[in-house]
C-alpha positions in Angstrom: 17.6 237.5 24.4 15.2 237.0 21.5 11.8 236.6 21.6 12.3 232.8 19.5 14.6 232.0 22.8 11.5 232.8 25.1 9.6 229.4 25.2 7.0 227.8 27.1 8.7 225.4 29.8 5.6 224.4 31.6 1.8 225.1 31.8 0.2 225.3 35.3 -3.8 224.4 35.6 -5.5 227.4 37.2 -7.7 226.6 40.3 -10.1 229.3 42.0 -10.8 229.4 45.4 -13.2 231.7 47.5 -13.3 230.0 50.7 -12.2 232.9 52.5 -14.1 235.7 50.7 -14.8 238.6 51.6 -12.5 238.3 54.5 -8.9 238.1 52.8 -7.1 241.0 53.3 -3.4 241.8 52.0 -1.4 244.1 54.8 1.6 245.7 53.3 4.6 247.1 56.1 6.7 249.2 53.8 8.6 250.5 56.8 9.4 247.3 58.5 11.9 244.9 57.4 11.3 242.0 59.5 8.2 239.9 60.2 6.0 240.7 63.3 7.5 238.7 66.1 7.4 239.5 69.7 11.0 240.1 70.9 12.3 237.1 73.2 12.6 239.5 76.3 8.9 240.6 75.9 7.8 237.0 75.3 9.6 236.3 79.0 7.4 239.0 80.2 4.0 237.8 78.7 3.6 240.2 76.0 2.0 239.4 72.9 0.7 241.2 69.4 -2.8 242.7 69.6 -4.9 243.7 67.0 -8.3 246.0 66.9 -10.5 247.4 64.3 -13.0 250.0 63.5 -15.3 248.0 61.1 -17.2 251.0 60.0 -14.4 253.5 59.1 -12.2 250.4 58.3 -9.1 251.4 60.1 -6.9 248.6 61.6 -4.3 248.5 64.2 -1.6 246.0 65.0 0.4 246.6 68.4 4.0 244.9 68.2 5.3 244.9 71.8 9.1 246.4 71.6 12.4 245.1 73.2 12.6 246.2 77.0 16.6 245.3 77.3 18.3 248.5 78.6 20.9 248.1 75.9 18.5 248.9 73.3 15.9 250.7 75.0 15.9 254.0 77.1 13.7 253.4 80.1 13.3 257.0 80.9 12.4 258.3 77.5 9.8 255.7 77.2 8.3 257.5 80.3 8.0 260.5 78.5 7.1 258.9 75.3 4.4 256.8 77.3 2.7 260.0 78.8 2.2 261.4 75.6 0.7 258.5 74.4 -1.8 258.2 77.2 -3.0 261.9 76.7 -3.1 261.3 72.9 -5.6 258.4 73.9 -7.5 260.5 76.0 -8.0 263.3 73.3 -9.0 260.6 70.8 -11.5 258.9 73.4 -9.3 255.8 73.1 -8.8 252.9 75.3 -5.8 253.9 77.6 -5.1 250.5 78.9 -4.9 249.2 82.3 -2.5 251.1 84.4 -1.8 250.5 88.1 -2.0 253.2 90.7 1.0 255.1 91.0 2.6 253.2 88.1 4.0 255.8 85.3 2.9 254.9 81.9 5.4 253.8 79.5 5.8 253.3 75.9 6.0 249.6 75.5 4.5 248.9 72.2 4.6 250.1 68.7 1.5 250.7 66.9 0.9 250.0 63.2 -1.9 252.1 61.6 -3.5 250.9 58.4 -4.4 253.3 55.0 -6.4 251.5 52.8 -5.3 251.5 49.4 -7.9 251.4 46.5 -7.9 248.3 44.1 -7.4 248.9 40.4 -9.2 245.7 38.9 -9.0 242.4 40.6 -6.5 241.6 43.1 -5.7 237.9 43.5 -3.6 235.8 46.0 -1.7 233.1 44.2 0.0 230.1 45.6 1.8 227.3 43.3 1.1 223.6 44.9 1.9 220.2 43.3 2.2 221.8 40.0 -1.3 223.8 40.3 -2.0 227.5 40.3 -4.3 228.2 43.0 -5.9 232.0 43.0 -8.1 233.5 46.0 -9.5 236.8 45.3 -8.4 239.6 47.5 -10.9 241.8 49.4 -9.1 244.7 50.7 -5.5 246.1 50.6 -3.7 248.0 53.7 -0.5 249.6 54.3 0.5 249.8 58.0 3.1 252.4 59.1 3.7 253.1 62.6 1.6 255.9 64.3 3.4 258.8 66.0 0.6 261.1 66.8 1.8 260.9 70.3 4.8 263.4 69.3 2.4 265.9 68.2 1.2 265.8 72.1 4.7 266.4 73.4 5.4 269.2 70.9 2.5 271.0 71.9 3.5 270.5 75.4 7.0 271.6 74.9 5.7 274.9 72.9 3.6 275.9 75.6 6.5 275.3 78.4 8.5 277.8 76.2 5.8 280.4 76.0 5.5 280.1 72.4 3.0 282.4 70.7 -0.1 281.4 69.3 0.4 282.8 66.2 3.4 280.8 65.2 4.0 277.3 63.9 1.5 276.0 66.8 -1.0 273.1 65.2 -3.5 273.3 68.2 -6.9 272.6 66.7 -8.0 272.3 63.0 -7.6 275.4 60.6 -10.5 277.9 60.7 -13.4 277.5 58.4 -13.0 280.0 55.4 -16.6 280.5 55.0 -16.9 281.5 58.8 -16.7 285.5 59.5 -13.7 285.8 61.6 -14.1 287.9 64.7 -13.4 291.3 64.6 -10.3 292.6 66.5 -11.0 295.2 69.0 -9.5 298.7 68.1 -6.3 299.9 69.9 -6.5 303.4 70.7 -3.1 305.1 70.0 -2.2 308.7 70.0 -1.2 309.8 66.3 1.2 312.5 66.3 0.2 315.3 64.4 2.2 315.9 61.2 1.7 317.4 57.5 -1.5 316.0 55.5 -0.6 314.0 52.6 -2.7 313.0 50.0 -3.7 309.3 49.9 -5.2 307.3 47.1 -7.1 304.4 47.4 -8.2 302.0 44.9 -11.1 299.4 45.6 -10.5 295.6 44.3 -13.4 293.6 43.9 -12.7 290.7 45.6 -16.5 288.8 45.3 -15.8 287.2 42.2 -18.3 284.4 41.5 -15.3 282.0 40.7 -13.4 282.7 43.9 -16.7 282.0 45.9 -17.3 278.7 44.4 -13.7 277.7 44.9 -13.9 278.9 48.3 -17.0 277.1 48.9 -15.7 273.9 47.4 -12.8 273.9 49.5 -14.7 274.6 52.6 -16.9 271.7 52.0 -14.3 269.3 51.1 -12.8 270.5 54.9 -15.7 269.9 56.4 -16.2 266.3 55.0 -12.8 265.5 56.1 -13.2 267.1 59.4 -16.6 265.2 59.9 -14.9 261.8 58.7 -12.0 262.3 61.4 -14.9 263.0 64.0 -16.7 259.7 63.1 -13.8 257.9 63.3 -12.5 258.8 66.8 -16.0 258.4 68.0 -16.5 254.8 66.7 -15.5 251.9 69.4 -12.5 249.6 68.7 -13.2 245.8 68.3 -10.4 243.7 69.8 -9.1 240.7 67.6 -6.9 238.0 68.5 -3.5 237.8 66.5 -2.0 234.5 65.5 1.2 234.2 64.1 2.5 232.7 61.1 3.4 229.3 62.9 0.1 228.9 65.0 -2.4 226.3 64.4 -4.9 229.1 63.2 -2.8 230.5 60.5 -2.2 227.1 59.1 -5.9 226.2 58.8 -6.3 229.8 57.2 -3.6 228.7 54.7 -5.3 225.6 53.7 -8.4 227.2 52.9 -6.8 229.0 50.1 -6.5 225.8 48.2 -9.5 224.6 45.9 -10.5 220.9 46.6 -13.2 221.4 43.2 -11.9 219.5 40.4 -15.0 220.8 38.0 -13.7 222.5 35.0 -14.7 226.4 34.1 -16.3 227.1 31.0 -15.9 230.2 29.4 -19.0 232.3 28.6 -16.7 234.9 26.3 -14.7 234.8 23.3 -11.3 236.5 23.0 -12.8 239.6 20.8 -14.8 240.3 24.1 -12.2 239.8 26.3 -9.9 242.2 24.6 -12.9 244.7 24.4 -12.6 245.4 28.1 -9.2 246.1 28.3 -8.4 249.7 28.3 -6.0 251.3 25.9 -6.5 248.5 23.4 
């Protein structure tokens, strides 16, 4: 198709709304191929979707109940995974939930954890209604993925049960700080066999190069910042939020707030030359 055949079929007026600013967020679920809904079997038992937020570190979690039917869910495996999640929550100072005395913990939900995606430019939500394009700015974008950190806990327990050597692929604790001097190992006294003396040549290599020190110090500073950010996130308390589905009255009310009711025309304060000069690469 040539550019001559690509003609304009319609012109839509643009309406800008900021009714929900700065609280409109875009949540993406790249590993989920269906909408967030509670399975019917979980609904009958009173389960519902829950959400919680750490406002300072801007970490969000959405907890979706699983389908507990025996034909699609292994009850015994859920007990093992539930014990791992309970221990993982305790290590991270998280709320472990209400567990009755004598009841075994079970994995009863999938936790989607957020990773914030930085915006490049302005992100807008657009909806066409009645021949008009309504735009609303998006404040934050988060990608939600299932968190499986409880598997790390079960992996450590399994290695300890097999008597794995700590020098193998154990991941207990953070890696050592390169700025810290490692503790000196105790020398082992061994009897050396008396043999023929041999001449040995030793060459000393200069390791305290200034460039290496700067690189090592830079990596160590980045590592400390990452560890401090992780500790700050673990120490921050969760704030519980109510979750409303697509068909709820609360969601319908928020959806209607996207549309602008203002018919006042906006006047541009810039010309085409000024606008084009702000575009990178032109």
